[in-house]
N, C-alpha and C positions, 0 to 999 in steps of 0.2 A: 552382621557388621564386619566390615573390613577395617581394622584399626590402623590409625596413623602411628600410634604408640602402644606398645605392650609394656605394662609395668609388672614386674615380678615381686610379689609380696605386697601386703596391704598394712604393714606397720607404719611407724612414724615417717620414715623416708618414702615409702610407696604411696601412702595416703596423701601426703602433701604434693607429690608429683602428679598424682592422678587428679587431684582437685584443681590445681593451677593449670594443668594442661587442658583439662575439660573445660575450664572457664575460658581458655584461650581459643576454644572452638575446635579443638582436635578430637578426633574419634579415639577414645582410650579404652583399652581392655586391660583389666587387672586380674592376674592369675594368682590365686591364694591357695596354699597347700592345705589349710585347715577348713573347718566348717564355718558357716554362718550361724553364730550362736544367738539364741533369744533367752531372756531371763528364765523362762521355765525349763530350759535345756541345761542350765549350769549344773555341773556335777556336784553332788553332795554325799551320796552314799558310797560304801566301799566298792560296790560293783559298777558304779558309774564310769563314764568315759573320761578318766583323769589324764591318761598318758598318750602323748603322740610319739610314736616309735618310727624313726626315719627308716629303719630297716624293713618295716612292714606296715606302712601307713594305710594300706588297704584293710588291715585288720585293727589297727590301733591308731585312730585319728582324733584323740581326745584333746583336753584343755591345754596341757603344757608339755613342752619338749624339754626333758631334763638331760643335761650332758655332764657326765662325771669325769672330770679331768684330774690330773695328778695333784694339783694344789687348790683346786676350787671346784665348785658345782656351778653350773650355769643353767638358769631357767629361762626358757624362751616361750612366748605366747604362740599358740597355734590356732588361728582363726581370723575371720575378717575383722581387722583392727589390730592384728599382730600383738606387739608387746604391750600396747595400751590395755589389753584385756587382763594382764596379770600385774601391772605395776601399781605402786601405792599412791598414784595421783599427785605426787609432789611436784610442784612447778616453781622452781627457784632460778632466777636469772643469775648467771655468773657475775661475780663482783669484778669491777674494773682491774683490780690488782691481779686477777687470774691471768690476764693477758700481758703481764709485764715482761715475761720471758718465755722462750720455748715455742713461740708461734711465728709463722711468717708475718712479715711487716704489714700486709693489708689486713690481717685479721686482728681487729681491735674491738674493744668494748663499744666505742662510738659507731664503728662500722656495723656491728651486730645489733645495736639498739633498736633500729626500726623493725628488725625481724623478730625480736623478742616481743615487740608490741603487737605484731601481726599474729603471732602464735597465741598470745594472751587473748586477742580478739576471738580466736577460734575455740580455744579450750576453756575460756571463761573461769579462770581460777578464782577462788574465794578463800577467805580465812574463816576459821571456826567462829561462829557467833558467840558472844558472851552469854546468851541465853541457852547455849547448848554445850557448855564446857563439860567434858567427860572427867571421870575420876582420875585417869592417868594424866590428863592435862593439868588438872589442879595440883596433883602430886609433884609433877615436874616443875611447875612454877614455884611451888613452895620450896623445893630443893634449891632452886636458883636463888631464891631469897635468902635462904639459910646460909649459903656459902658466899653470899655477897656478890652474886653475878647476875642480878636481875636485869642489869642494863644489856646484857648479852642475850637475854631470853626474848624470843619473839614467836609469834605464830607464823607458820609457813603457809604459803598459798597452795591450795589443793584444787585440782580440776574436778570438783564435786559440787553438786547443786544443793545448797542448804536452804531450807525454808526460812525466809527472812522474818516470819512471824512465829516460827516454831520454838518449842521449849523441849529441853532434854533434862531428865528422863521422863518427865511427866506425860509427854505425848508419844512415847515410843510404842509402836504397834506390837501386838502379840507375836507376829511372825515376821518374815523377812521382807514382805511386800509393803510398798508405800501406801499410805492412806490418802495422800495428796499428789496429784500429777499435774503436769503442765506441758505445754508445747514449747520446745526450745526455738531459738531463732532460725534454725535450719528446718523447721517443720517436723521434728521428731519428738515423740512423746517421752517424757522422763518423769521420774518421781524425785522427791527430796530425800536427803540422807536420813536414815533412821538409826545410824550408829550401830549397825549389826556387826561391824568389824570384818566383813567378808570381801573387802576390795580385791584382794589377790585371787579369790576363787569365784568372782563374779557377783555383782550387786543385783539381787533380784528386785530391789526397789528402783533400779534404773537411775540412780543418782550420779553415777560416775560419767564424766564427759569423755567417754571412749571414742576412738576415731570413727567408728561406724555411725556415730551420732552427730558428727560435724564435718570433718574433711571429706570422708567417704560419702557422707549424705550429699554434700554439695556436688561432688564428682558425679554421683548417680543422677541427681536432678539435672545435671548438664549433659546427660547422655552416656556417661561412662558405664561400661558393663563390668560387673565383678563376678568372676567365676570361681567359687569355692571348690575345695577338694580337687585342685588342679596342681599336681606336683611337677614342677619344671625339672627336667633332667639335664638339658643342655641347650645351648644356642649354636646353631650351625650356619656356616656361610653358605649361601645359595644364590648363584648368579651375582647380581650387583647388590643384593640385599642379604637379609638373614632369616632363618626360620627358628622360631622358639618351639622346641619339642617338649611336650609335657604329657603326663598320664592323668586321666580323669578317674577318680576314685568313686566308683558307683557300684552299688549292690555287693560290696564286700570284695571287689576285685579291681584290678588296675587295667584300664583299657588305654590304648595309645591315642594321642591326639597331637596336633601341631597347628601352628599358625605362621604363615609366611609364604613365600618370601616377601619382604618389604624393603623399599629402598629408603635409606636414612640420609 
């Protein structure tokens, strides 16, 4: 495939671009530095592939890229789906007041509202069903009641599939895998949440609506190619276009590859 568009990275920004450009009929290539993960591959033991090391990705291309800065630590997802692989699924629209100051005039809540709706249609956030309330949810709600702040307490929307007829903890399975599965609207199989609490390290039940199950699924169905373990080093000007230079991580070593030039 000779791409019209090369997207670097398959996280939230890259996945949306890949999806919408592929839907528009363009030939799209997505270069992703990490692996394409499946539930059975998610790390669990101490010797599993936890760490992605940017200094030697040919040796360590695991689940999460940790950056230790002076005043904070930053965790980044490494894999097809990017940050959606390790985030906690919270999907909250900004309140109108958040745009009252500090933003360029065209960026307002009303201007963004249609896009919040589009994202919601793709990520399908839900709130925790009343039949599946967890002990910590009940504890937090009780605390809000005791301090007289129950009006401020609410469930947040989570990009997770909950069984509409499920009950917790009565129906929790003995291991991490779902006992009920379904096909999502993008033709990908998922399971319902079993409340294992492993969102940030990969849900073996497949209940999280990660980008590989929606935006990237649509992109691939529309012909986009996703190339995992492809580490982009730089973009070079070449003629009237550009070349994207990257290394393919195969067999424990880095081999060079490139794509281009293309006219933009």
